[in-house]
N, C-alpha and C positions, 0 to 999 in steps of 0.2 A: 442229490449229492452235497454234502456242506464241505466248505474250504476254507483255509485261512488266507489272509493277504497280508502284506507288510505294509509298512509307508512307502509312497514313492520315492523314488532315490533317482535323483539326476532326471527327471520325467518318467523315469521306467517303473513299470509295476513289478516285473522281475519275474512274471509267470506266463505261461500259454494255457490256453484253456482248450482241450481235446474233447470231442464227442464224436464216437463212433454211433451212427444209427442202426447198423445193422446189429453191433453186438450189445446196444445198450451202455458202453463202456464211457465213463465220463470221468477225466483225470486233469489235474492242473500241475503239469511238470515247470520245474524252473528253469530259465532261459540259461544255456553255458553263457556265461560274460565272455568269453572268446568270440561267439555265435555274436552275441549282441553288439559290441563292440566293432565289429567288421561290418555287420549288415546294418546296424545303427536302426532300423525300424520301418513302419510302414511298408511302402512296395518293396523294397529291399529285403525285408524279413520275409515278407509275403511269398518272394522268390524262391528264397532259399527253402522254406517250408514246402511248398511245391516241390522243386528240385528232388529234396529228400523224400517225397512221399510218390512220386510216380516213376515209370521207366519209360523207354522210348514207344515201347508198345500201349501205355496207357491212352483211351480214348476220354473223352469230356464225359461221356454217359456211364464211365465204369465207376463202380462204389468206391475204389480208391482215389479218384481224381479229387481230392481236397476243395472244399468251397472255404477260402480264409478270408476275414476279414482283421484289418491288423492296423494298429495307429501307431504313432512315432513320438518320441522322446520332447518334442516340441508342442505336439498337440495339446488341446485341451487346458490350454495355459491363458484364461481372458486377459492378465494384464500385458498381453504383445495382441495386436490386429493379425486376425485371419487363421487362426489356430484350430479350426474345426475340420480339418481333413483328415479321413482315413483311406485305406485302400482296401479295395474287392481284388481277390487274387484266385484264377484258377484257370484250368485249362479250358479255351475259348470250345463252344459246341459251333459257332461258326468260322472258325478259323483253324482249329485242331492245334493250335501252339498256345503258349501261355497267354492267358486274357488278362488284362489288368486297367480296372477301373477307378479313380477316386471318387469321394462324395464327401459333401458337408453335412450337416447337421449335430445333433449331439451324439450319437452312438458312440464313434470312435473316443472322444472324450469321456464318455459313462462307461464302456469297457475298461478303459485305465482306471478309472475312479474304482470301478467294482474288483480291479484287482490283476486284472490283464493285458498284456501289451499284444496279444493275438487271438482270435478265436479259429482253430482248424476242425472243421465238420468232414467226415467221412462217411461210407457207407449211405445207405437207403433206407429210410422209414416203410414199413408195409402200409402206412395210411398216414394223413395229413396231419403234422403235429407244428408244435411250437415250442422253440427253446428259449428257457426263461432263465434270467442269469439276475439274482436277486442281489446287488451289492450291499443290500441292509442287512439280511439275513446272512451272507456269504453261503448261498444255496442255488445251485444248476439244477434245472428239471428238465424234462420234455414230457410237454402236457398234448391233449388233444387238440388241433385247433380249430376256431370257429368254421364252419362250412362256406365259404365265402368266396367266389372265383374273381371278383372286383375287388380292387385295392382298397377303396374310399368305404367300402363297407366291412373290409376288415379293419381298417383304422378305428371306426366307429365301435366296432364290437371288442376290438383289444383295449380301447381308452375306457370303456364303460366296465369291462371286468376288473380291471387293475384299479380304476378309482373306487369302485363299490368295494373292491379289497380295501381301500382306504390310504390309496396312495394319491399323491398331489399329482396333478398333470405333468408339473414340470420336472416331476422327478422320472417319467416315463420316455425312453428313447427305444425305437424298434425300426425294423427293416422287415420289409414286404415284397411280395411281387403277386402279380395275377396273373389268370386264365392265358393272355398273351404269351406269356413266357413259357407256357406247355406247348402252345402250336407255332412258336417261332424258335429258331436258335438265336435271337437277339432280344433276349427279355432282360428287361433293366430291374434293380434292388431299388426300392423307394427307401430312404433314408427320413424318419418322421419323428417331429421334435415338436413340443408346444409352445406358442408363440402368446404369450400371456397381454399383449399389448395391441395387437390387431383388433378393430372394432369391428363387430359382428352382430348385428340386428339389436341395435342399442347397448350392447354389452362389450366385452373385450375377451378376447381370446380364441384360438383354433390350432389345429396341429397343422402344420406347414411340410412341405417335403423337399427334400433333393434327392438326386438320383445317381445311383453307379449304373450308368447307362451302356457304355461301352463293352464291346467283345462278348455280351451273351451271357455274362455271370449270374443273371436272374435265370434264366434257363437251366442253369446248373440247380441253381437253388430248388426249383420248382421239380427238376427231375428228382431231387433227393427228398422230394415230398415235404418240404419245408414251408409252410407258409407266412412264418413270420420267426422274427428272431427278437427277443425284449431285454433290454436291460433298466433294470432299476436302481437308481443311484441319486448321490448329491454330489455336488461340487466339495472339493476337502476345505477344510477351514483351518486355520490357526496359521501362526509363521510359518513362513518357507511351506507352505503346504504340498507341493510338488517337487522338494527334494534338491532345488536347487543348491549348485558348488556356490553360488555368489546372488543371494535373491535379490539383493539391491540392486546389481549390476543388470539383472534380467527387468527389473521394473524401471527403471533409468532408459533401458532401451524400447521398451516398450511406450514410454510415454514420446519419445523421440519420434517414434513411427508414428503413433498417433497424431502428434502435431504436423507431422508431413502431410497423412492424409486430409486432415482438418481444413489446412490453409490449401492446400494443391486442387485437391477432388473438384471442389465448386468452380474453381476457376477454369479446369481443364476439361476433362470426360465426362463431368457430373454423374458419375456412376451409382452416386446416392439418389439422384432423379430416375435417370433413364437406364440404368443397370447395364449389360453387356450388347443389349441390342441397339445401344448406342455406336456401336460399331458399323453397321450396316451402311451410315451414310459415308465414312470414310473408304469402306469396300467399294462402293458403287462410283467413286469420283470418277470421271471421265479418263482421266489419265493415269489411273490404278486397273479398272476395268478387272478387278477382282471379287465381285459379287456374284456368284452363281446364279444364271438366270437359265430356266427352262433347259434343266440338265447341264449346264455348265456350258451351255454353246454361247451365251453372251456374259458379259461381265458389268453392265451399267444399265438402270433404266430409272429415267425421269418419275417413275411411280414409288421409287424407293423412299420417298419421303411419307408415303402413307403406312408403312412399316417398321419407321427409324423408332430408335429410342425417344425422340424429341415427341413423335405424335403418340407414343404409350404414356410418357411422362404427364402428357397434358390431358391426355381423353381415358385414359384406361386404369392407369397404376394406383394402386390406392397406397396413399403416402403417408398415412397417419399411424400412428404406432411405430414399433423398430424394424427393421430392415436389414438385420444383422442374421445368419446362421448360426453364430456362436455369441455368447455375451463377450465385450471387450474389444469387437472390431467396428470401428466407426466409419467404414466404407459404407457400409448399407446397401448392399448393391443385391439384395435377395428380392427383387421387385416380383409385385403379382398384383392379380386385381379380380372383379367379379365379371363372369360373362353368362349369358341362359344360352343355354347349348338348343340348338337346332337339329339333332339328328342321333340317331340310336335309342336304346331303352331309356335314358332319360331325358329325351327331347320336352324342353320346358322350363328344365331345371335350371335356377341359376346357382352355381358354381363357383368356389374359388379357383382360381389357376394360380400356382407358382409360376410364373414366368410369363412370357418367354426369354430364354436367354439367346445370344446372339445366334449360335447354330440353329437352334428350331426356330426363330423367327425367318431366319434366309432359307432353311429347307422347307419348310410349309407355305412359306411366301414365295420370293422370288425365284426360286428353283422349282416348282410347281406354278410358274405364272399367274399366283394368285397373289393379288394386293389388298386384301381384308384383313384386318389386324386379329378381328373376333376369329375369324376361320382359324387363324394360328394358334390363340390362345384356347379354341374349342379344340383343335387337334392335340395340343400340349397335353390337355386335361385328360383326353381319352386314352393317350399312350401311357400317362402315369398310371390311369386307372387300370388299364389293361396289363400293366408291366412289361412295356416294350419300349426299346430305346428309340426316342426321338430322330435322331442322325440317320441311324440304318434305314429306318420304314421311309422318311421322306424321300432319302437317296436313292432308296429301290424303286418308289413312286414314278420319281423324275425320270428313272430309266424306262420304266413302264410306258411312262407317257411318251416318250421319244420312239419308243418301239411301235407304239398305235401311229405317231406323226409319220415314221419312215416305212408304213407298211407292212411292219413284221408281225404285227399282231392286229386282229379285229373283234368284235364284239362279241362273236361268236365264241373265241378263244377264252374271253373272258366271263363268258357266263350271262351274255347278252349286256354286260358292262363296258362302256366305252370312255377310258379315261383321254383326257384332252387338258390342254395347257389354260388353265384358269376356271377348270371347271369344279368349283366345291363340292357340288350335290355328289357327283360320281367319286370326288378324293376321301370324301367321309363314307360315302357306301362302303368303298374299298377297304379303307382303316378297320371298320368294325368285322368285314369279312376275313381280312388278315389275321385280326386278334383273335377271331373263333373258328380259323380256317374251315371256312364256309364253299370255298370253292375251288376246283383244279388249280387255277390260277393264284389264287390265295395263298393255297398248300405249298404250292412251288418258290411264291416268293417267300414264304416262311422260312424255307431252308437258307436264305442267305443268296447274293448275287450270282457268285460261282453257279450253285444250282440252277438258279432262274436261267441264267443263260443255254445251260444244257437242255433245259425243258422248251424254251423258245427255240432252239436249235432244232431241237426233234420234232417239235409243231411245225415249223418252216417246213422241214425236209420232208415231212408226211404230207404236207399241202402242195409242195411246189417242186420239190425234188433237189431244190438248189441249199448249200450250207450258208447261212448267214452268220456265221460265228466269227470269222475275220472282222466283220463290219461290227456286229454286237460289242465284241471286245474293246473296239476304240471307244465307246463311251460308256461302257459298263464300269461305272467309277467305283474300283474298288483296286487295294492292295491287300496281299496275303488273305484275299477274302475278307477283308473290312472294309464296306462302302468308305469314300472319303467323308471328312469333316469339310464344312460350308465354304471353302476358299477356292477359287478359281487362281490357277497358278502359273497363267501363260507367263506373267510380267515379272515371276519370281523364280530364278532358278534356286534359290536355297530353299525354296519352299519345295518345289518339285524333289530335292534331295531329300529333304526331311520326309515327306508322304514316302518315299520309295525306298530310303536305306536308314535311315536314323531314329524310326518310327518302328522299333520291330512287334508290334501289336498289330502292325497294319497302317492304313492311311488315317492318322488321327494325328491332332495339333498338339498334343500333352507333350510329348517328348522336345521336339524342337519347333515352336510357332515363332517362324521367322518372317512371315509375310510383311508384317505392317513396317517391321524395321527394314527390311529390304527395301520395299517400296520408297521409304523415306532417305534411301541413298547408304543405311549404314554398312553397308557391305559391296564397296564400290570395285573391286577386283576380285578374280577368281578365288584367289587365295583366303580373302576376307571370307566370301561363303563358304569354302571348306571349312576353315576355323571355326565360323560360327554353329557349324554342325557338330563341332565338339565341343564348344563352350557352352551355348545353350541348353542343350540336354542335362549338362552334369547340374546346372542351376535347377533347372523346371522339373527334372526328375528327384532331384535332391531334396526339394519341397514336400515332393510325395513321400519323401523316406521319410523325414522331420515332422509330419504330419502339419504341415502350413499350405494355408491357401497362397497361391500365386499372385492375385489380383492386385494384394497392396504393393507389392514388389513391381508388376509390370506394367498395371495401368494408372499408376500414380507417380510420377517422374519427378525425382526429387532434384530441386533447381541446382544442389550442390553437385549431382552430377555433370553438369556442363562446365564444370570449372575444372574437372580433372583433364588432365592432357596423357598422351602416349598410351591411351587405353580407350576401349569399345566403350563411350558414354551412353549409346542404348542401351546396355546391360544393367544401366542405373547402378553406377558401382558404390554411390554415397549410401543408395539404402542397402546395398548389399552388407556394407562396414555394420550398419545398425545389425543386420541380421546375424553377423559373425558375433557382435558384442550378445545377442540373445544366446545364440547356442554357445559359446564360450562359458557365459553365465550359467547356464544350465548345467552343462556337460563337465565343466571345471577345466577346459582346456585353454590354451593359448594360438590359435589357430588364424589364419588370413581368411577372408571369403572364398579366395581362390582355393584354398587348402581343404576346406571343409568340403566344397563341392567337386572337388577330382576324386573324393572317395564315391562318388557316384558311379565312376567307372567301373566298380566292383559289378553291381548289378545290373548295367548294363551290358557287361560283357557275360554274364551268368544269365541275363536273359536270351542272349545272342547263343551261348551253348545248348539253351534248351530248344529254340529254332533249328539248331544242327540236328539234335536228335530227331527230329521230326523231318527234316529236307536232305540231312546227307550233304552228298558234294553239290546238290543242286540248290543249296542255300540261296547263293548268288542271284539265281536266276528269278528268284521273288522278289528282288529288290529294285523293282519297275513301276511305272505308273500307266494308264492308259494313255494312248495319243490325245486324247481330248485334254488332257492335262497340261498337256505339252505346248498344243498349240490348234490350230483349225484342221480340222478333218475334211473337210469337204470346200471345194470353193468360194461357196456361198459366204461360209464363216471366214473364209479371209477376207471377201470384199467388205463384209461388216467391220473391221478394223482393217481398212486399208492403207490408210494413210499411217499407221504405226509400222506396221508389217513393211510395207515399202521402204520406208526409213532404215528398219532395221537390217533388211537385205540390201539396200543400197552402202550401208557401212559395212556389212559382212563381204560384199562382192566387188569392194573398191568400185562401183560404177556410180555415175548421176542418178539423181531420183527419177529425171525424164528417162533415162535408159531404162530404170527398173520399172517404171511404169507401164513402158510401152511390152514388157515380158507379158507371155499367156499365164493367166492366173494359176494355171494346173501346175507351169513349171516354177512360179515362183514360190506355190506354196510348198511343191517338194522339196524345194533347196531348203526352205526356211527351216521346215520340218525336220529334215537330215541334219542341220546344222544344231538346233535345239538338243537333238536326240544326242548327238557326239559328245554337246557340252556336258549333259547330265551324265552319260556314261564317264566320261572323264571327273567329274565332279565327285561320282560313287567311287572311282578307283582312288582318289586323293584320298577320300572319306577311309575308304578300308587300309590304305596305309597308316595314317595317322592313328588309327586304333589300334593298330599290332595287327590286323586281320590278313589272311593271304589273298590272293585274287579271286580265289570262290566266296569271299566274305566271310571266312570262318576263322574266328581267333586263334592262333597258333600257340602251341604250349609255351614257348617264351614267355608271349603276352600275357597268360593265364597265372605262370607261375613269378613273373613279375609283380603283378596286381597283388599276391597271396590268394588267389582264389582258387589254385590247383587243389590244395588242401580240402579243401569243402565240398570237392564234386565227389561223387560216387563211382565206385570203382569202375561200373560200366560206362558213365561217361568220359571218363580218363580214356577207356580203351578207344570208343569211338572218334573222340576227338584227335587222339594220337594216329588213328587210321585216317583220318579225313583231312586235318589240318596241315600236316607235314608231309606230304605226299603229294 
């Protein structure tokens, strides 16, 4: 199908591309300006399109569940650092509620350049297909896909096809997934883009990948029998090519942030050398105990230096060439390197690995009791190649290792495999089994943490006649079905509240990554913590709406922020003012950064509304975390951090430290856990009140009308909210 496109206006293309794989219908409707201006773009627009497409009865595997890829008005503008982000949105096959995941690379920008603010795909194909969006010819087609089950085979064949057709590799961006997405509910989508600068075999240039990893949206893509989505495009050219209201203001704001990144990063986190893996050292500090070790049982380990960013930077990362995932970003944190595989069908092959990011390094490293950086890179590569989320995979594997540790599983249950802390060979074997669904345990694990707990419970009841579910649920690290991202939260009540209630997709840090600031003392009072659960999601999820990467803001602290008074300096207000100039320059507004990001309350409430459509009056009961995320789940774990725990109890009970030390460990642990749970309950209650939600965690009709969201809800949704929220 051929289409026409307009010049970009205030960063918007003005159209949505819709593809129905069941009927073959392709359309390019214009976006209602009222919808565009209210929902802004990216995550927000994606959630709106999802809400309009589904009912409370829609399941992730239903044809009408859309796969949505959406950019934002500030995305794809290389004059400002960190504009590569786009969003994948769909009902999650892992959680059953809306799933959202951001991703980098060129795809979101190229989709905009080709003429679209979002792509919405419904239906299911009857064979494996590839969607092609040709921005040069202004044509959309659905073609037969290469018969490849592995991502990097697919990458090669797609690149060859379009290069042979006369396209420059730099003009090709595409999304793929692999066989692991078909055999799990947590498939990821790989975003491929060409890096012309990276040295390869005496030459330069290779395709690199970023991932939309969380919530299993790759499994939705695979279920629709989509192997790839390809966009062919080039950057817009000419004066004011992105349609800014004030192009000079946009360029000035970009230059200012570029200077901050250039001057600050080499003196602070060194993201350009270490990538996000540099965070491991901070989280493993003895006083923080926030690096998950052996399924979050421990929080620090002296071996962390073996898998930290400094080690990767000095021994494994390839620093030659450019490491930005989009032009114009001088943070250059997209690190990677070469590793020789020691397992699987490609054993002995030297491969390029994009990563690891902090989450993958901690997840396949400390949380599995493995301290080998090359193992972590190999696991990273296999997950990308199979098309499965690294975070979900490694947290499920850590849970299984603890089940072996505590005797809930044995090698007979695992088809002869025994998973133990630090056992690299068994971990890799299970990873391959998982991606291909080769054993009963692997198939159970592929369904996600909740169904895995069900399977292990049934196995134990059959063997012993006893029900281990209460014990298993203490250390099955998930919320709303989504396994935790890699932060041990014992010492951060703010982060506990983030995982429990502020992140509506489940236990992920995208909405409210508060742990680092909390550990550094940013939120000293209870009210400070509650306020942070409001303010930080506005900014973090607001960036997802706009098409922006969070790292130039959150990981490059502007020295001017320290000079601010009567404000939270940890939210980096001086840099936020630069972002506000960028926003106002593009959209022709005159808003403070606070007002810009307050708009995020609209989509935060929309996402909550869709959770209510699934959970009803039980919505608030899902706003909780496992005991392991709150504190020590057994006496040995209490004793492992005895000094800290005793000191906390001493303050809590108004007893001397000596008196507390003389108490039985079991009693101390129980009183500590009860106190921490009560604090978390109270924090969630305050969060509900601040949001304008009732005691069940449901947005009230008054709140939704005040935000202006009510008019955008379907009639069925309005009826259900009225029934549940105000009674």
